[in-house]
C-alpha positions in Angstrom: 33.0 -2.5 20.3 34.1 -3.2 23.9 37.1 -5.1 22.7 38.2 -2.1 20.6 37.9 0.2 23.5 40.0 -2.2 25.6 42.7 -2.2 22.8 42.7 1.6 22.7 43.1 1.8 26.4 46.0 -0.6 26.3 47.6 1.5 23.6 47.2 4.6 25.7 48.7 2.9 28.8 51.7 1.5 26.9 52.6 4.8 25.2 51.7 7.0 28.1 49.0 8.9 26.3 46.2 11.1 27.5 43.0 10.7 25.5 41.3 14.1 25.2 38.3 13.1 23.0 36.7 9.9 21.9 35.0 9.1 18.6 32.6 6.1 18.2 31.6 5.6 14.5 29.1 2.8 14.1 27.8 1.0 11.0 30.5 2.5 8.8 32.8 0.4 6.7 36.5 1.0 6.9 36.4 1.5 3.1 34.0 4.5 3.4 35.0 5.8 6.8 36.8 8.8 5.2 33.3 10.0 3.9 31.8 10.1 7.4 31.2 13.4 9.1 32.5 12.4 12.5 35.7 11.0 10.9 36.3 14.3 9.0 35.7 16.2 12.2 38.3 14.0 13.9 40.8 14.8 11.2 40.2 18.5 11.8 40.8 18.1 15.5 44.0 16.3 14.8 45.5 19.4 13.1 45.3 21.4 16.4 48.7 22.0 18.0 47.6 20.5 21.3 46.9 17.1 19.7 49.7 14.8 18.9 47.8 12.2 16.9 45.1 9.5 17.2 44.8 6.1 18.9 43.0 3.2 17.2 42.5 -0.5 17.9 43.9 -1.5 14.4 44.7 -0.1 11.0 41.4 -1.4 9.5 39.5 0.9 11.9 41.2 3.9 10.2 41.1 2.7 6.6 40.3 -0.4 4.5 41.0 1.1 1.1 39.1 -0.2 -2.0 40.3 2.7 -4.2 43.4 4.9 -4.4 41.4 7.9 -3.1 41.2 6.3 0.3 45.0 6.8 0.9 44.4 10.6 0.8 43.7 10.6 4.6 47.4 10.3 5.3 48.1 13.7 3.9 46.7 15.3 7.1 49.2 13.3 9.3 52.1 14.1 7.0 51.4 17.8 6.6 50.9 18.4 10.4 53.4 15.8 11.6 50.9 13.8 13.6 51.3 10.2 14.9 49.2 7.1 15.0 49.3 4.6 17.9 48.1 1.0 18.1 48.5 -1.4 20.9 51.6 -2.9 19.3 53.2 0.0 17.3 53.7 3.7 16.9 53.7 5.1 13.4 54.9 8.5 12.1 53.6 8.8 8.5 55.9 11.7 7.9 59.0 9.4 8.1 59.9 7.0 5.3 59.3 4.0 7.6 55.9 5.3 8.6 55.0 6.1 5.0 55.8 2.5 4.0 54.0 1.0 7.0 50.8 3.0 6.6 50.6 2.1 2.9 51.4 -1.6 3.3 49.2 -2.2 6.4 46.3 -0.2 4.9 46.6 -2.2 1.6 46.6 -5.4 3.5 43.5 -4.4 5.4 41.8 -3.5 2.1 42.8 -6.9 0.6 41.5 -8.7 3.7 38.2 -6.9 3.2 38.0 -7.9 -0.5 38.8 -11.5 0.5 36.1 -11.5 3.1 33.6 -10.1 0.6 34.5 -12.7 -2.0 34.2 -15.5 0.5 30.8 -14.4 1.7 29.4 -13.9 -1.8 30.8 -17.3 -2.9 29.3 -19.0 0.2 25.9 -17.4 -0.5 25.9 -18.5 -4.1 26.8 -22.1 -3.0 23.8 -22.0 -0.5 21.5 -20.9 -3.3 22.5 -23.8 -5.5 22.2 -26.3 -2.6 18.6 -25.1 -2.0 19.3 -23.3 1.2 18.4 -19.8 2.3 21.5 -17.6 1.7 20.2 -14.5 3.5 18.2 -13.5 6.6 14.7 -14.9 7.0 13.0 -11.5 6.4 13.9 -11.9 2.7 11.5 -14.8 2.4 7.8 -14.3 1.5 5.3 -14.4 4.3 4.3 -18.0 4.9 7.7 -19.6 4.4 10.3 -20.5 7.0 13.8 -21.9 6.9 15.7 -23.5 9.8 19.4 -22.4 9.5 20.5 -25.2 11.8 18.7 -28.2 10.2 18.5 -26.7 6.7 14.8 -27.6 6.4 12.0 -25.6 4.8 8.5 -25.3 6.2 5.2 -23.5 5.7 3.8 -21.1 8.3 0.1 -21.0 9.1 -2.2 -19.2 8.6 -0.3 -17.4 5.8 0.3 -20.6 3.8 -3.4 -21.4 3.7 -4.2 -17.8 2.8 -1.9 -17.8 -0.3 -3.3 -21.2 -1.3 -6.8 -19.7 -1.1 -5.6 -16.6 -3.1 -4.5 -18.9 -6.0 -7.8 -20.8 -5.9 -9.9 -17.6 -6.1 -7.6 -16.1 -8.8 -8.0 -19.2 -11.0 -11.7 -19.7 -10.5 -13.1 -16.2 -10.3 -10.3 -14.1 -11.8 -11.0 -10.9 -9.7 -8.7 -7.9 -9.6 -5.7 -8.1 -7.4 -6.9 -5.1 -5.4 -10.2 -6.7 -4.6 -8.5 -10.1 -3.9 -6.1 -8.5 -1.5 -8.9 -6.7 0.3 -10.9 -9.9 0.5 -8.1 -11.9 2.0 -6.8 -9.2 4.4 -3.5 -8.3 2.6 -2.3 -4.9 3.6 -1.1 -4.1 0.1 -2.2 -5.4 -3.3 1.3 -5.2 -4.6 2.5 -7.5 -1.9 -0.1 -10.1 -2.9 0.9 -9.7 -6.6 4.6 -10.3 -5.9 3.7 -13.4 -3.8 1.5 -14.8 -6.6 4.5 -14.5 -9.0 6.8 -16.3 -6.7 7.4 -20.0 -7.7 8.4 -21.0 -4.1 4.8 -22.2 -3.6 5.6 -25.1 -6.0 8.9 -25.8 -4.3 11.2 -23.8 -6.6 13.5 -21.0 -5.6 14.2 -18.6 -8.5 17.0 -16.0 -8.5 16.8 -13.5 -11.3 19.4 -11.1 -10.0 22.8 -11.2 -8.4 24.4 -8.5 -6.3 26.9 -6.0 -7.8 28.6 -2.9 -6.5 27.2 -0.9 -3.7 25.0 2.2 -4.1 26.8 5.5 -3.4 27.2 5.9 0.3 25.8 8.8 2.3 28.1 9.8 5.2 29.9 6.5 4.9 26.9 4.5 6.1 26.5 0.9 4.9 24.4 0.7 1.7 22.7 -2.1 -0.2 24.3 -3.6 -3.3 22.8 -3.1 -6.7 20.8 -5.9 -8.3 22.3 -7.1 -11.6 20.1 -9.2 -13.9 21.5 -12.7 -14.4 22.0 -13.9 -18.0 19.8 -17.0 -17.1 17.7 -17.1 -13.9 18.9 -19.6 -11.3 16.1 -22.1 -10.5 16.6 -24.5 -7.6 14.3 -27.2 -6.3 14.0 -27.0 -2.5 13.1 -29.8 -0.1 9.4 -28.9 0.8 6.0 -30.3 -0.1 4.5 -27.9 -2.7 1.4 -25.9 -1.8 0.2 -26.0 -5.5 0.5 -28.2 -8.5 2.5 -27.0 -11.5 -0.6 -26.7 -13.6 -2.3 -24.4 -11.0 0.7 -22.2 -10.8 1.1 -22.0 -14.6 -2.6 -21.1 -15.0 -2.3 -18.3 -12.4 0.8 -16.9 -14.2 -1.2 -16.8 -17.5 -4.0 -14.9 -15.9 -1.6 -12.4 -14.4 0.3 -12.0 -17.7 -3.0 -11.4 -19.6 -4.0 -8.9 -16.9 -0.8 -7.0 -17.4 -1.2 -6.9 -21.2 -4.7 -5.6 -20.8 -3.5 -2.9 -18.4 -0.7 -1.8 -20.8 -3.1 -1.8 -23.7 -5.6 0.3 -21.8 -2.9 2.8 -20.7 -1.8 3.1 -24.4 -5.3 4.1 -25.5 -6.2 7.7 -26.1 -7.8 9.4 -23.1 -11.5 10.1 -23.4 -11.0 13.5 -21.6 -10.6 16.2 -24.2 -10.3 19.1 -21.9 -7.7 17.8 -19.5 -5.0 20.4 -18.9 -7.0 23.4 -20.0 -10.1 23.3 -17.8 -9.9 25.2 -14.5 -12.3 25.9 -11.6 -14.3 29.1 -12.0 -14.6 29.6 -8.2 -11.0 29.2 -6.9 -9.0 29.2 -10.1 -7.3 25.9 -9.5 -6.9 23.2 -12.1 -9.6 20.6 -12.5 -8.5 16.9 -12.4 -10.1 14.1 -14.3 -11.4 10.8 -12.8 -12.5 7.8 -14.8 -15.3 5.6 -13.4 -16.4 2.7 -15.6 -18.9 1.2 -13.1 -22.5 0.8 -14.3 -24.5 4.0 -13.7 -21.4 6.1 -13.1 -19.8 8.7 -15.2 -16.3 10.1 -15.9 -16.0 13.5 -14.3 -13.8 16.6 -13.7 -13.3 17.8 -10.2 -11.5 20.8 -8.6 -7.9 20.3 -7.3 -9.1 21.6 -3.9 -10.8 18.3 -3.4 -7.5 16.3 -3.9 -6.6 14.3 -1.9 -9.7 14.1 0.3 -9.8 17.9 0.5 -12.9 19.9 1.6 -13.0 21.6 -1.8 -14.0 25.2 -2.7 -17.7 24.4 -3.1 -17.5 23.9 -6.9 -19.5 20.7 -7.9 -18.1 17.9 -10.0 -18.8 18.1 -13.7 -19.4 15.1 -15.9 -16.9 14.6 -18.7 -19.6 14.5 -21.4 -21.1 17.8 -20.2 -17.9 19.7 -19.8 -16.5 18.6 -23.2 -19.8 19.3 -24.9 -19.9 22.9 -23.4 -16.4 23.6 -24.7 -17.0 22.1 -28.1 -20.3 24.0 -28.4 -18.5 27.3 -27.5 -15.9 26.6 -30.2 -18.5 25.9 -32.8 -20.4 29.1 -31.9 -17.5 31.5 -31.7 -14.2 30.1 -33.1 -15.7 29.4 -36.5 -16.8 33.0 -37.0 -14.2 35.7 -37.7 -16.3 38.5 -36.0 -16.7 36.5 -32.8 -13.0 35.7 -32.7 -12.2 39.5 -33.2 -14.4 40.3 -30.2 -12.5 37.8 -28.1 -9.2 39.4 -29.2 -10.4 42.9 -28.6 -8.9 43.0 -25.1 -5.4 42.6 -26.7 -5.7 46.0 -28.4 -6.2 47.9 -25.1 -3.9 50.9 -24.6 -2.6 49.8 -21.1 -1.1 46.7 -22.6 0.6 48.7 -25.4 2.1 51.4 -23.2 5.0 49.4 -21.7 5.9 48.0 -25.1 5.9 51.4 -26.7 8.1 52.7 -23.9 10.6 49.8 -24.5 10.7 50.7 -28.2 11.4 54.4 -27.5 14.1 53.5 -25.0 15.8 51.1 -27.4 15.8 53.7 -30.2 17.3 56.3 -27.9 20.1 54.0 -26.8 20.8 53.0 -30.4 21.1 56.7 -31.3 23.5 57.3 -28.4 25.7 54.3 -29.4 25.8 55.4 -33.0 26.9 58.9 -31.9 29.6 57.3 -29.7 30.9 55.2 -32.6 31.0 58.3 -34.8 33.0 60.2 -32.2 35.4 57.3 -31.7 36.1 57.3 -35.4 36.9 61.0 -35.3 39.3 60.5 -32.3 41.0 57.6 -34.1 41.7 59.8 -37.2 43.3 62.5 -35.0 45.6 59.8 -33.4 44.6 60.5 -29.8 44.4 56.8 -28.8 46.4 53.8 -29.8 45.0 50.9 -31.9 44.4 48.6 -28.9 42.3 51.1 -27.0 40.2 52.0 -30.1 39.6 48.3 -30.9 38.5 47.6 -27.4 36.1 50.5 -27.3 34.7 49.7 -30.8 34.1 46.1 -29.7 32.1 47.3 -26.6 30.0 49.7 -28.6 29.2 47.0 -31.3 28.2 44.5 -28.5 25.8 47.0 -27.0 24.3 47.9 -30.4 23.6 44.2 -31.1 22.0 43.8 -27.7 19.7 46.8 -28.1 18.8 45.8 -31.6 17.6 42.4 -30.4 15.5 44.2 -27.7 14.0 46.5 -30.3 13.1 43.6 -32.6 11.4 41.7 -29.7 9.4 44.8 -28.7 8.3 45.4 -32.3 7.1 41.8 -32.5 5.1 42.2 -29.3 3.5 45.4 -30.6 2.7 43.7 -33.9 1.1 40.8 -32.1 -1.2 43.3 -30.3 -2.1 45.3 -33.4 -5.6 45.4 -34.9 -4.3 44.1 -38.2 -2.7 41.1 -36.6 -5.9 40.4 -34.7 -7.8 40.3 -38.0 -5.2 37.9 -39.5 -5.4 35.7 -36.5 -9.2 35.7 -36.5 -9.3 34.6 -40.1 -6.8 31.9 -39.5 -8.5 30.6 -36.4 -11.9 30.6 -38.0 -10.7 28.7 -41.1 -9.0 26.0 -39.0 -11.9 25.5 -36.5 -14.4 25.1 -39.3 -13.2 21.5 -39.6 -13.1 20.9 -35.8 -16.0 18.5 -35.6 -14.5 16.3 -38.3 -11.2 15.8 -36.5 -10.1 12.8 -34.5 -10.1 13.1 -30.7 -6.3 13.3 -30.7 -6.2 16.2 -33.2 -9.1 18.0 -31.4 -7.1 17.9 -28.2 -4.0 19.2 -29.9 -5.9 22.1 -31.5 -7.6 23.0 -28.2 -4.2 23.2 -26.4 -2.8 25.3 -29.3 -5.4 28.1 -28.9 -6.8 27.8 -25.4 -4.5 28.2 -22.4 -7.2 28.1 -19.7 -11.0 27.6 -19.7 -12.6 28.5 -16.4 -15.9 26.6 -15.8 -18.4 27.2 -13.0 -21.7 25.4 -12.5 -21.2 23.8 -15.9 -20.8 27.1 -17.8 -17.7 28.8 -19.2 -17.0 32.0 -17.2 -13.6 33.1 -18.5 -11.0 32.2 -21.2 -7.3 32.6 -21.6 -6.2 32.4 -25.2 -2.9 31.5 -26.9 -2.6 33.9 -29.8 -0.3 32.8 -32.7 1.7 35.2 -34.7 0.7 35.8 -38.4 1.8 33.0 -40.8 2.3 30.5 -38.0 2.3 26.9 -39.4 -0.2 25.0 -37.3 0.9 21.6 -38.7 -0.8 19.0 -40.8 -3.5 16.8 -39.2 -2.9 13.2 -40.0 -5.2 11.3 -37.7 -8.0 9.2 -38.9 -11.0 11.3 -39.8 -8.8 14.4 -39.9 -10.5 16.0 -43.0 -14.0 16.8 -43.9 -16.0 13.8 -45.2 -16.8 13.9 -48.9 -20.3 15.1 -49.9 
């Protein structure tokens, strides 16, 4: 950086320039410098009449194009007739000679960057195949060291002994990775898992990925390159005494693979919680979360969201899964299988306050439709008399038809809402609900959960009892779907 400032000062002295403002852009590649906020601010400053141009140490400090869009920065200099000074040259991009020089020197800087990138990537790949460390030491797992001068690998204590102990415990006792990490003092169970999968402990470096294009840059800052999966992993034997035997490492990988399959299998199983998503706290009104606990003497439970994570809570106690699901199922068996009970639950839907805004919308839609039909009739009369030309009549007719269509849709929607709140509809829904829930106890867990979510929006529970319900009311004739799960239909007598 100091060398570049010296070059800029030499250029200013040679061309007798006065530097009015300095810009120092760090950790930004020449290929992405046009995306940087400071660089864009500098281009705005260049357009001022009091500024004649910019001074830079070299062309690659202004641009190192890797795409044709990078050449767009020269438009500012051409449009405003600004100059560029280097220690060895003065360039006017608005002239033919300056146009050629900026394009050629910029292209050479871009090619030089591509060549450097290709050389470094090739050298890293060669180091991988030779069994050396191609990157910085922080990319190595904890417990391994590589001497860049001598090219020798070595183990670092006490971390090497700790990973050897981790393999021994995993093979002999097969504990969970979380408990093993806590037992050996690892800060994160995922860190230990990744180290256990690394074959470096038997003296093999495995490279499954290679580096591809960079991730999109933000403000021109340097970004990491994407990982691209290799067709075949690169496995290289390194010069170090293995910590483990091949048999021990293979056995550990089998244990980890079986653990992963068991985890995936358990995640694919149907949840035991039948009320998840519809059960809410009766005290604060927040959703209740589920928590599984398979330890001896423990139970699955629902708890209020106000307790998560580590919250003080609203005072509502935790509810066991068995109790909460039993209460909801008992309520369904007592009420949803009887038409009169369902009718009483739907009675609130027939209240006058809920119907008043819907009736008002219907009256408004009918009034607007009457007005539009009157306008259309008057327009027809005026067209017969020849008071307007065809284009005006057609435009006005199109407007009226569009408004009529819009109000008809509003009227149909309001009519459906009024129908859904009518007593006749409540009777139809009650009969439908009662007939379906008559088979509730014979359904599979999956079908019971679907059915609950179809009719119940929210169930508020307080102290183990249901205190309030929010129902989903289907319209008459709704197809509720065929239940196909095992045990979906009533058992034969």
